[in-house]
PyMOL Python script that loads the backbone (N, CA, C, O; Angstrom):
from pymol import cmd

cmd.read_pdbstr("""\
ATOM      1  N   MET A   1      24.188  62.435  49.708  1.00  0.00           N
ATOM      2  CA  MET A   1      24.673  62.315  48.550  1.00  0.00           C
ATOM      3  C   MET A   1      23.884  61.160  47.288  1.00  0.00           C
ATOM      4  O   MET A   1      23.274  60.102  47.443  1.00  0.00           O
ATOM      5  N   ALA A   2      24.164  61.771  46.335  1.00  0.00           N
ATOM      6  CA  ALA A   2      22.770  61.490  45.138  1.00  0.00           C
ATOM      7  C   ALA A   2      23.424  60.171  44.900  1.00  0.00           C
ATOM      8  O   ALA A   2      24.651  60.069  44.920  1.00  0.00           O
ATOM      9  N   THR A   3      22.568  59.076  44.657  1.00  0.00           N
ATOM     10  CA  THR A   3      22.508  57.797  44.049  1.00  0.00           C
ATOM     11  C   THR A   3      22.973  57.581  42.177  1.00  0.00           C
ATOM     12  O   THR A   3      23.651  56.827  41.479  1.00  0.00           O
ATOM     13  N   PHE A   4      22.302  58.499  42.066  1.00  0.00           N
ATOM     14  CA  PHE A   4      21.912  58.311  40.645  1.00  0.00           C
ATOM     15  C   PHE A   4      22.194  59.301  40.267  1.00  0.00           C
ATOM     16  O   PHE A   4      22.464  60.103  41.161  1.00  0.00           O
ATOM     17  N   ARG A   5      22.332  59.985  38.381  1.00  0.00           N
ATOM     18  CA  ARG A   5      22.976  60.536  38.054  1.00  0.00           C
ATOM     19  C   ARG A   5      21.811  61.041  36.640  1.00  0.00           C
ATOM     20  O   ARG A   5      21.138  60.215  36.024  1.00  0.00           O
ATOM     21  N   THR A   6      21.797  62.569  36.349  1.00  0.00           N
ATOM     22  CA  THR A   6      21.577  62.345  35.567  1.00  0.00           C
ATOM     23  C   THR A   6      21.410  61.579  33.972  1.00  0.00           C
ATOM     24  O   THR A   6      22.350  61.114  33.326  1.00  0.00           O
ATOM     25  N   GLY A   7      20.469  61.587  33.698  1.00  0.00           N
ATOM     26  CA  GLY A   7      20.182  60.885  32.121  1.00  0.00           C
ATOM     27  C   GLY A   7      20.493  58.740  32.489  1.00  0.00           C
ATOM     28  O   GLY A   7      20.458  57.809  31.686  1.00  0.00           O
ATOM     29  N   GLN A   8      20.689  58.741  33.595  1.00  0.00           N
ATOM     30  CA  GLN A   8      20.503  57.133  34.428  1.00  0.00           C
ATOM     31  C   GLN A   8      19.241  56.986  33.897  1.00  0.00           C
ATOM     32  O   GLN A   8      18.411  57.889  33.789  1.00  0.00           O
ATOM     33  N   ARG A   9      19.043  55.300  33.415  1.00  0.00           N
ATOM     34  CA  ARG A   9      17.764  54.426  33.592  1.00  0.00           C
ATOM     35  C   ARG A   9      17.386  54.070  35.034  1.00  0.00           C
ATOM     36  O   ARG A   9      18.348  53.724  35.719  1.00  0.00           O
ATOM     37  N   VAL A  10      16.075  54.080  35.702  1.00  0.00           N
ATOM     38  CA  VAL A  10      16.139  53.840  36.717  1.00  0.00           C
ATOM     39  C   VAL A  10      14.577  52.821  36.534  1.00  0.00           C
ATOM     40  O   VAL A  10      13.994  52.857  35.451  1.00  0.00           O
ATOM     41  N   ARG A  11      14.219  52.263  37.282  1.00  0.00           N
ATOM     42  CA  ARG A  11      13.212  51.415  37.022  1.00  0.00           C
ATOM     43  C   ARG A  11      12.027  51.897  38.256  1.00  0.00           C
ATOM     44  O   ARG A  11      12.693  52.536  39.071  1.00  0.00           O
ATOM     45  N   ILE A  12      10.767  51.865  38.666  1.00  0.00           N
ATOM     46  CA  ILE A  12      10.051  52.139  40.019  1.00  0.00           C
ATOM     47  C   ILE A  12       9.949  50.602  41.042  1.00  0.00           C
ATOM     48  O   ILE A  12       9.510  49.495  40.731  1.00  0.00           O
ATOM     49  N   VAL A  13      10.281  50.875  41.760  1.00  0.00           N
ATOM     50  CA  VAL A  13       9.814  49.796  43.120  1.00  0.00           C
ATOM     51  C   VAL A  13       8.936  49.863  43.504  1.00  0.00           C
ATOM     52  O   VAL A  13       8.204  48.886  43.347  1.00  0.00           O
ATOM     53  N   ARG A  14       8.602  50.611  43.982  1.00  0.00           N
ATOM     54  CA  ARG A  14       7.270  50.582  44.742  1.00  0.00           C
ATOM     55  C   ARG A  14       6.874  51.898  44.645  1.00  0.00           C
ATOM     56  O   ARG A  14       7.577  52.896  44.486  1.00  0.00           O
ATOM     57  N   LEU A  15       5.308  51.772  44.792  1.00  0.00           N
ATOM     58  CA  LEU A  15       4.294  52.898  44.099  1.00  0.00           C
ATOM     59  C   LEU A  15       4.022  54.027  45.309  1.00  0.00           C
ATOM     60  O   LEU A  15       3.497  53.507  46.294  1.00  0.00           O
ATOM     61  N   PRO A  16       4.260  55.397  45.430  1.00  0.00           N
ATOM     62  CA  PRO A  16       3.764  56.238  46.623  1.00  0.00           C
ATOM     63  C   PRO A  16       2.350  56.501  46.674  1.00  0.00           C
ATOM     64  O   PRO A  16       1.779  56.279  45.606  1.00  0.00           O
ATOM     65  N   ALA A  17       1.630  56.910  47.612  1.00  0.00           N
ATOM     66  CA  ALA A  17       0.052  57.143  48.172  1.00  0.00           C
ATOM     67  C   ALA A  17       0.042  58.133  46.885  1.00  0.00           C
ATOM     68  O   ALA A  17      -0.945  57.783  46.238  1.00  0.00           O
ATOM     69  N   TYR A  18       0.425  58.774  46.483  1.00  0.00           N
ATOM     70  CA  TYR A  18       0.056  59.913  45.380  1.00  0.00           C
ATOM     71  C   TYR A  18       1.426  60.434  44.520  1.00  0.00           C
ATOM     72  O   TYR A  18       2.450  60.444  45.204  1.00  0.00           O
ATOM     73  N   VAL A  19       1.537  60.756  43.473  1.00  0.00           N
ATOM     74  CA  VAL A  19       2.792  61.048  42.802  1.00  0.00           C
ATOM     75  C   VAL A  19       2.477  62.805  42.275  1.00  0.00           C
ATOM     76  O   VAL A  19       1.468  63.338  41.814  1.00  0.00           O
ATOM     77  N   LYS A  20       3.394  63.159  42.492  1.00  0.00           N
ATOM     78  CA  LYS A  20       3.513  64.581  41.913  1.00  0.00           C
ATOM     79  C   LYS A  20       4.093  65.059  40.798  1.00  0.00           C
ATOM     80  O   LYS A  20       5.297  64.804  40.781  1.00  0.00           O
ATOM     81  N   THR A  21       3.753  65.581  39.972  1.00  0.00           N
ATOM     82  CA  THR A  21       4.002  65.903  38.977  1.00  0.00           C
ATOM     83  C   THR A  21       5.558  66.908  38.482  1.00  0.00           C
ATOM     84  O   THR A  21       5.413  68.113  38.690  1.00  0.00           O
ATOM     85  N   ALA A  22       6.579  66.605  38.036  1.00  0.00           N
ATOM     86  CA  ALA A  22       7.866  67.423  37.531  1.00  0.00           C
ATOM     87  C   ALA A  22       7.674  68.856  36.714  1.00  0.00           C
ATOM     88  O   ALA A  22       8.441  69.175  35.805  1.00  0.00           O
ATOM     89  N   GLU A  23       6.600  69.653  37.128  1.00  0.00           N
ATOM     90  CA  GLU A  23       5.685  70.866  36.111  1.00  0.00           C
ATOM     91  C   GLU A  23       6.076  72.075  36.739  1.00  0.00           C
ATOM     92  O   GLU A  23       6.371  71.893  37.920  1.00  0.00           O
ATOM     93  N   PRO A  24       6.206  73.572  36.246  1.00  0.00           N
ATOM     94  CA  PRO A  24       6.691  74.442  37.020  1.00  0.00           C
ATOM     95  C   PRO A  24       5.465  74.729  38.008  1.00  0.00           C
ATOM     96  O   PRO A  24       5.802  75.278  39.057  1.00  0.00           O
ATOM     97  N   MET A  25       4.130  74.461  37.860  1.00  0.00           N
ATOM     98  CA  MET A  25       3.360  74.425  38.885  1.00  0.00           C
ATOM     99  C   MET A  25       3.186  72.961  39.255  1.00  0.00           C
ATOM    100  O   MET A  25       2.451  72.428  38.424  1.00  0.00           O
ATOM    101  N   PRO A  26       3.615  72.062  40.254  1.00  0.00           N
ATOM    102  CA  PRO A  26       3.034  70.755  40.573  1.00  0.00           C
ATOM    103  C   PRO A  26       1.702  70.514  40.844  1.00  0.00           C
ATOM    104  O   PRO A  26       0.885  71.114  41.542  1.00  0.00           O
ATOM    105  N   MET A  27       1.602  69.009  39.808  1.00  0.00           N
ATOM    106  CA  MET A  27       0.494  68.636  40.899  1.00  0.00           C
ATOM    107  C   MET A  27       0.235  67.051  41.336  1.00  0.00           C
ATOM    108  O   MET A  27       0.617  66.153  40.585  1.00  0.00           O
ATOM    109  N   LEU A  28      -0.350  66.794  42.433  1.00  0.00           N
ATOM    110  CA  LEU A  28      -1.012  65.724  43.043  1.00  0.00           C
ATOM    111  C   LEU A  28      -1.830  64.678  41.893  1.00  0.00           C
ATOM    112  O   LEU A  28      -3.048  64.760  41.734  1.00  0.00           O
ATOM    113  N   ARG A  29      -0.972  63.699  41.133  1.00  0.00           N
ATOM    114  CA  ARG A  29      -1.850  62.668  40.645  1.00  0.00           C
ATOM    115  C   ARG A  29      -1.859  61.195  41.288  1.00  0.00           C
ATOM    116  O   ARG A  29      -0.855  60.755  41.849  1.00  0.00           O
ATOM    117  N   PRO A  30      -2.961  60.513  41.184  1.00  0.00           N
ATOM    118  CA  PRO A  30      -2.673  59.141  41.641  1.00  0.00           C
ATOM    119  C   PRO A  30      -1.865  58.060  41.342  1.00  0.00           C
ATOM    120  O   PRO A  30      -1.525  58.078  40.159  1.00  0.00           O
ATOM    121  N   PRO A  31      -1.395  57.049  42.024  1.00  0.00           N
ATOM    122  CA  PRO A  31      -0.361  56.105  41.751  1.00  0.00           C
ATOM    123  C   PRO A  31      -0.331  55.862  40.379  1.00  0.00           C
ATOM    124  O   PRO A  31       0.710  55.757  39.731  1.00  0.00           O
ATOM    125  N   SER A  32      -1.524  55.768  39.904  1.00  0.00           N
ATOM    126  CA  SER A  32      -1.876  54.763  38.629  1.00  0.00           C
ATOM    127  C   SER A  32      -1.226  55.120  37.322  1.00  0.00           C
ATOM    128  O   SER A  32      -1.302  54.570  36.224  1.00  0.00           O
ATOM    129  N   VAL A  33      -0.506  56.280  37.759  1.00  0.00           N
ATOM    130  CA  VAL A  33      -0.285  57.243  36.299  1.00  0.00           C
ATOM    131  C   VAL A  33       1.376  56.474  36.041  1.00  0.00           C
ATOM    132  O   VAL A  33       2.050  56.809  35.067  1.00  0.00           O
ATOM    133  N   ILE A  34       1.685  55.831  36.665  1.00  0.00           N
ATOM    134  CA  ILE A  34       2.555  54.834  36.573  1.00  0.00           C
ATOM    135  C   ILE A  34       2.838  53.583  37.061  1.00  0.00           C
ATOM    136  O   ILE A  34       2.399  53.328  38.182  1.00  0.00           O
ATOM    137  N   ALA A  35       3.422  52.804  36.526  1.00  0.00           N
ATOM    138  CA  ALA A  35       3.163  51.262  37.095  1.00  0.00           C
ATOM    139  C   ALA A  35       4.868  50.654  37.619  1.00  0.00           C
ATOM    140  O   ALA A  35       6.035  50.984  37.405  1.00  0.00           O
ATOM    141  N   LEU A  36       4.019  49.429  38.528  1.00  0.00           N
ATOM    142  CA  LEU A  36       4.862  49.130  38.979  1.00  0.00           C
ATOM    143  C   LEU A  36       6.319  48.175  38.398  1.00  0.00           C
ATOM    144  O   LEU A  36       6.302  46.975  38.123  1.00  0.00           O
ATOM    145  N   GLY A  37       7.379  48.994  38.326  1.00  0.00           N
ATOM    146  CA  GLY A  37       8.332  48.023  37.169  1.00  0.00           C
ATOM    147  C   GLY A  37       8.689  48.610  35.997  1.00  0.00           C
ATOM    148  O   GLY A  37       9.530  48.170  35.214  1.00  0.00           O
ATOM    149  N   GLU A  38       7.789  50.011  35.827  1.00  0.00           N
ATOM    150  CA  GLU A  38       8.022  51.070  35.175  1.00  0.00           C
ATOM    151  C   GLU A  38       9.051  51.269  34.553  1.00  0.00           C
ATOM    152  O   GLU A  38       9.426  50.450  35.392  1.00  0.00           O
ATOM    153  N   GLU A  39      10.161  51.587  33.759  1.00  0.00           N
ATOM    154  CA  GLU A  39      11.573  52.160  33.560  1.00  0.00           C
ATOM    155  C   GLU A  39      11.308  53.507  33.546  1.00  0.00           C
ATOM    156  O   GLU A  39      10.180  53.993  33.635  1.00  0.00           O
ATOM    157  N   GLY A  40      12.413  54.159  33.427  1.00  0.00           N
ATOM    158  CA  GLY A  40      12.167  56.004  33.102  1.00  0.00           C
ATOM    159  C   GLY A  40      13.817  56.243  33.594  1.00  0.00           C
ATOM    160  O   GLY A  40      14.715  55.513  34.014  1.00  0.00           O
ATOM    161  N   VAL A  41      13.645  57.830  33.257  1.00  0.00           N
ATOM    162  CA  VAL A  41      15.277  58.207  33.221  1.00  0.00           C
ATOM    163  C   VAL A  41      15.289  59.746  33.724  1.00  0.00           C
ATOM    164  O   VAL A  41      14.616  60.679  33.288  1.00  0.00           O
ATOM    165  N   ILE A  42      16.373  59.745  34.906  1.00  0.00           N
ATOM    166  CA  ILE A  42      16.494  60.558  35.563  1.00  0.00           C
ATOM    167  C   ILE A  42      16.323  61.942  34.965  1.00  0.00           C
ATOM    168  O   ILE A  42      17.134  61.996  34.041  1.00  0.00           O
ATOM    169  N   LEU A  43      15.569  63.242  35.058  1.00  0.00           N
ATOM    170  CA  LEU A  43      16.188  64.208  34.885  1.00  0.00           C
ATOM    171  C   LEU A  43      16.864  65.632  35.298  1.00  0.00           C
ATOM    172  O   LEU A  43      17.253  66.681  34.783  1.00  0.00           O
ATOM    173  N   ALA A  44      16.760  65.031  36.477  1.00  0.00           N
ATOM    174  CA  ALA A  44      17.253  66.228  37.658  1.00  0.00           C
ATOM    175  C   ALA A  44      17.198  65.742  38.834  1.00  0.00           C
ATOM    176  O   ALA A  44      16.283  64.949  39.056  1.00  0.00           O
ATOM    177  N   TYR A  45      18.085  66.047  39.847  1.00  0.00           N
ATOM    178  CA  TYR A  45      17.842  66.093  41.467  1.00  0.00           C
ATOM    179  C   TYR A  45      17.065  67.682  42.094  1.00  0.00           C
ATOM    180  O   TYR A  45      17.469  68.840  42.196  1.00  0.00           O
ATOM    181  N   ASN A  46      16.102  67.150  42.332  1.00  0.00           N
ATOM    182  CA  ASN A  46      15.419  68.652  43.108  1.00  0.00           C
ATOM    183  C   ASN A  46      15.855  68.237  44.994  1.00  0.00           C
ATOM    184  O   ASN A  46      16.156  67.352  45.794  1.00  0.00           O
ATOM    185  N   PRO A  47      15.526  69.957  44.755  1.00  0.00           N
ATOM    186  CA  PRO A  47      15.650  70.462  46.545  1.00  0.00           C
ATOM    187  C   PRO A  47      14.938  69.347  47.248  1.00  0.00           C
ATOM    188  O   PRO A  47      14.096  68.700  46.626  1.00  0.00           O
ATOM    189  N   GLY A  48      15.174  69.114  48.319  1.00  0.00           N
ATOM    190  CA  GLY A  48      14.070  67.832  48.939  1.00  0.00           C
ATOM    191  C   GLY A  48      14.229  66.695  48.962  1.00  0.00           C
ATOM    192  O   GLY A  48      13.505  65.898  49.559  1.00  0.00           O
ATOM    193  N   GLY A  49      15.268  66.413  48.271  1.00  0.00           N
ATOM    194  CA  GLY A  49      15.500  64.700  48.102  1.00  0.00           C
ATOM    195  C   GLY A  49      14.893  64.270  47.020  1.00  0.00           C
ATOM    196  O   GLY A  49      14.888  63.043  46.926  1.00  0.00           O
ATOM    197  N   ASP A  50      14.197  65.052  45.867  1.00  0.00           N
ATOM    198  CA  ASP A  50      13.469  64.249  44.625  1.00  0.00           C
ATOM    199  C   ASP A  50      13.938  63.960  43.787  1.00  0.00           C
ATOM    200  O   ASP A  50      14.973  64.624  43.726  1.00  0.00           O
ATOM    201  N   TRP A  51      13.871  63.360  43.024  1.00  0.00           N
ATOM    202  CA  TRP A  51      14.429  62.835  41.157  1.00  0.00           C
ATOM    203  C   TRP A  51      12.848  62.969  40.526  1.00  0.00           C
ATOM    204  O   TRP A  51      11.686  62.744  40.864  1.00  0.00           O
ATOM    205  N   SER A  52      13.499  63.407  39.560  1.00  0.00           N
ATOM    206  CA  SER A  52      12.432  64.349  38.295  1.00  0.00           C
ATOM    207  C   SER A  52      13.253  63.048  37.518  1.00  0.00           C
ATOM    208  O   SER A  52      14.461  62.912  37.328  1.00  0.00           O
ATOM    209  N   VAL A  53      11.717  61.846  37.022  1.00  0.00           N
ATOM    210  CA  VAL A  53      11.904  61.244  36.444  1.00  0.00           C
ATOM    211  C   VAL A  53      11.000  61.079  35.342  1.00  0.00           C
ATOM    212  O   VAL A  53       9.815  60.927  35.640  1.00  0.00           O
ATOM    213  N   ARG A  54      11.463  61.077  33.587  1.00  0.00           N
ATOM    214  CA  ARG A  54      10.572  61.033  32.739  1.00  0.00           C
ATOM    215  C   ARG A  54       9.982  59.782  32.542  1.00  0.00           C
ATOM    216  O   ARG A  54      10.836  58.918  32.348  1.00  0.00           O
ATOM    217  N   CYS A  55       8.932  59.406  32.524  1.00  0.00           N
ATOM    218  CA  CYS A  55       8.230  58.031  32.485  1.00  0.00           C
ATOM    219  C   CYS A  55       7.407  58.055  31.183  1.00  0.00           C
ATOM    220  O   CYS A  55       7.439  58.975  30.366  1.00  0.00           O
ATOM    221  N   GLN A  56       6.616  56.857  31.078  1.00  0.00           N
ATOM    222  CA  GLN A  56       5.751  56.570  29.862  1.00  0.00           C
ATOM    223  C   GLN A  56       4.622  58.168  29.339  1.00  0.00           C
ATOM    224  O   GLN A  56       4.379  58.825  28.327  1.00  0.00           O
ATOM    225  N   ARG A  57       4.200  58.129  30.963  1.00  0.00           N
ATOM    226  CA  ARG A  57       2.860  59.175  30.889  1.00  0.00           C
ATOM    227  C   ARG A  57       3.556  60.607  31.605  1.00  0.00           C
ATOM    228  O   ARG A  57       2.894  61.190  32.465  1.00  0.00           O
ATOM    229  N   GLY A  58       4.584  61.009  31.303  1.00  0.00           N
ATOM    230  CA  GLY A  58       4.877  62.068  32.173  1.00  0.00           C
ATOM    231  C   GLY A  58       6.091  62.389  32.541  1.00  0.00           C
ATOM    232  O   GLY A  58       6.955  61.678  32.027  1.00  0.00           O
ATOM    233  N   ALA A  59       6.624  63.556  33.552  1.00  0.00           N
ATOM    234  CA  ALA A  59       7.648  63.579  33.975  1.00  0.00           C
ATOM    235  C   ALA A  59       7.197  63.362  36.080  1.00  0.00           C
ATOM    236  O   ALA A  59       6.037  63.569  36.439  1.00  0.00           O
ATOM    237  N   PHE A  60       7.905  63.099  36.764  1.00  0.00           N
ATOM    238  CA  PHE A  60       7.327  63.054  37.838  1.00  0.00           C
ATOM    239  C   PHE A  60       8.426  63.139  39.059  1.00  0.00           C
ATOM    240  O   PHE A  60       9.628  63.058  38.806  1.00  0.00           O
ATOM    241  N   LEU A  61       7.987  63.291  40.262  1.00  0.00           N
ATOM    242  CA  LEU A  61       9.061  63.723  41.283  1.00  0.00           C
ATOM    243  C   LEU A  61       9.030  62.377  42.028  1.00  0.00           C
ATOM    244  O   LEU A  61       7.947  61.972  42.452  1.00  0.00           O
ATOM    245  N   LEU A  62       9.994  61.760  42.188  1.00  0.00           N
ATOM    246  CA  LEU A  62      10.054  60.891  43.131  1.00  0.00           C
ATOM    247  C   LEU A  62      11.353  60.228  43.869  1.00  0.00           C
ATOM    248  O   LEU A  62      12.400  59.886  43.320  1.00  0.00           O
ATOM    249  N   GLY A  63      11.023  60.135  45.227  1.00  0.00           N
ATOM    250  CA  GLY A  63      12.637  59.652  45.995  1.00  0.00           C
ATOM    251  C   GLY A  63      13.166  58.812  45.707  1.00  0.00           C
ATOM    252  O   GLY A  63      12.611  58.120  44.853  1.00  0.00           O
ATOM    253  N   GLU A  64      14.476  58.371  46.196  1.00  0.00           N
ATOM    254  CA  GLU A  64      15.043  57.309  46.432  1.00  0.00           C
ATOM    255  C   GLU A  64      14.442  56.563  46.569  1.00  0.00           C
ATOM    256  O   GLU A  64      14.295  55.908  45.537  1.00  0.00           O
ATOM    257  N   ALA A  65      13.720  56.085  47.681  1.00  0.00           N
ATOM    258  CA  ALA A  65      13.113  54.629  48.116  1.00  0.00           C
ATOM    259  C   ALA A  65      12.032  54.459  47.223  1.00  0.00           C
ATOM    260  O   ALA A  65      11.132  53.818  47.765  1.00  0.00           O
ATOM    261  N   TYR A  66      11.717  54.863  45.796  1.00  0.00           N
ATOM    262  CA  TYR A  66      10.457  54.125  44.846  1.00  0.00           C
ATOM    263  C   TYR A  66      11.244  53.793  43.889  1.00  0.00           C
ATOM    264  O   TYR A  66      10.734  53.113  42.999  1.00  0.00           O
ATOM    265  N   LEU A  67      13.279  54.298  43.713  1.00  0.00           N
ATOM    266  CA  LEU A  67      13.533  54.030  42.510  1.00  0.00           C
ATOM    267  C   LEU A  67      14.739  52.739  42.626  1.00  0.00           C
ATOM    268  O   LEU A  67      14.962  52.509  43.815  1.00  0.00           O
ATOM    269  N   GLU A  68      15.391  52.034  41.882  1.00  0.00           N
ATOM    270  CA  GLU A  68      16.745  51.482  41.748  1.00  0.00           C
ATOM    271  C   GLU A  68      17.154  51.617  40.358  1.00  0.00           C
ATOM    272  O   GLU A  68      16.309  51.900  39.509  1.00  0.00           O
ATOM    273  N   ALA A  69      18.406  51.436  40.045  1.00  0.00           N
ATOM    274  CA  ALA A  69      19.244  51.574  38.898  1.00  0.00           C
ATOM    275  C   ALA A  69      18.790  50.486  38.166  1.00  0.00           C
ATOM    276  O   ALA A  69      18.482  49.386  38.626  1.00  0.00           O
ATOM    277  N   VAL A  70      18.755  50.900  36.814  1.00  0.00           N
ATOM    278  CA  VAL A  70      18.651  49.708  35.895  1.00  0.00           C
ATOM    279  C   VAL A  70      20.143  49.569  35.243  1.00  0.00           C
ATOM    280  O   VAL A  70      20.729  50.500  34.690  1.00  0.00           O
ATOM    281  N   GLU A  71      20.689  48.153  35.415  1.00  0.00           N
ATOM    282  CA  GLU A  71      22.132  48.107  34.490  1.00  0.00           C
ATOM    283  C   GLU A  71      21.815  47.968  33.257  1.00  0.00           C
ATOM    284  O   GLU A  71      20.759  47.775  32.656  1.00  0.00           O
ATOM    285  N   PRO A  72      23.124  48.124  32.911  1.00  0.00           N
ATOM    286  CA  PRO A  72      23.044  48.401  31.282  1.00  0.00           C
ATOM    287  C   PRO A  72      23.218  46.903  30.560  1.00  0.00           C
ATOM    288  O   PRO A  72      23.197  46.803  29.333  1.00  0.00           O
TER     289      PRO A  72
END
""", "prot")
cmd.dss("prot")
cmd.show_as("cartoon", "prot")
cmd.util.cbc("prot")
cmd.orient("prot")
């Protein structure tokens, strides 16, 4: 069951070992491209249980374990 919705603001609460970009041809990036506590916006839910999240330095695929909802 999806816990987030498209357009919702989220915060990064944990950093993965590597971050996958949300592009037509995804690339693995070091976790330093995002910061702990950084906020982003949910773009879409992807097969495999990952969320596309637009952050300051681009869009990345992140699992729910790395995200929390930001209350308005």
